[in-house]
C-alpha positions in Angstrom: 77.8 68.7 34.6 80.8 66.8 36.6 79.9 64.9 39.8 82.6 66.4 42.9 85.2 64.0 44.4 85.2 62.6 47.1 88.0 64.3 48.5 87.0 68.3 49.0 89.5 71.3 47.8 91.1 71.6 51.0 91.4 67.3 51.7 92.2 68.2 47.9 95.3 70.2 48.3 96.9 68.7 52.1 97.2 64.9 50.3 99.5 67.1 47.1 101.3 68.0 50.0 101.6 65.0 51.8 102.6 62.8 48.4 104.8 65.9 47.8 106.8 65.3 50.9 106.9 62.2 51.7 107.6 61.6 47.7 110.9 64.1 48.8 111.3 62.6 52.4 111.8 58.8 50.6 115.0 59.7 48.8 116.5 62.0 51.3 115.8 59.0 54.3 117.0 56.4 52.0 119.9 58.4 52.3 121.0 59.3 55.4 119.9 55.9 57.0 121.2 52.8 56.9 118.3 50.6 57.1 114.9 50.0 55.3 112.6 52.1 57.2 112.0 54.7 54.0 110.0 51.8 52.5 107.4 53.5 54.1 107.8 56.8 52.4 107.5 55.0 49.6 104.7 53.0 50.8 102.6 56.4 51.7 103.4 58.2 49.1 101.6 55.4 46.8 98.9 55.0 48.7 98.2 59.1 48.7 98.2 58.0 45.0 95.7 56.3 44.8 93.1 57.7 46.6 94.5 61.4 44.8 93.6 59.2 41.4 90.7 57.5 42.6 89.2 61.0 43.1 90.2 62.8 39.7 88.7 59.6 38.0 85.6 60.4 40.4 85.4 64.6 39.0 86.2 63.2 35.1 83.4 61.1 35.2 80.1 62.8 33.9 77.3 63.4 36.5 74.1 60.7 34.9 70.8 61.8 35.0 68.0 60.6 37.4 65.6 58.6 36.2 62.0 58.9 35.2 
């Protein structure tokens, strides 16, 4: 049996939506704005992607057997 990640299914879905929104907003902001504030959206997208990847890694890890 596989272990569950630290994100619930609802939180995982919200993380994906947040990642997609931040990833879409960054190039749009870079095109429309003349400053470098779009970099914040890139950093947020990378942070959320790291959390999703860590959750995936924990979900793929096999569950350890209890010691007897």
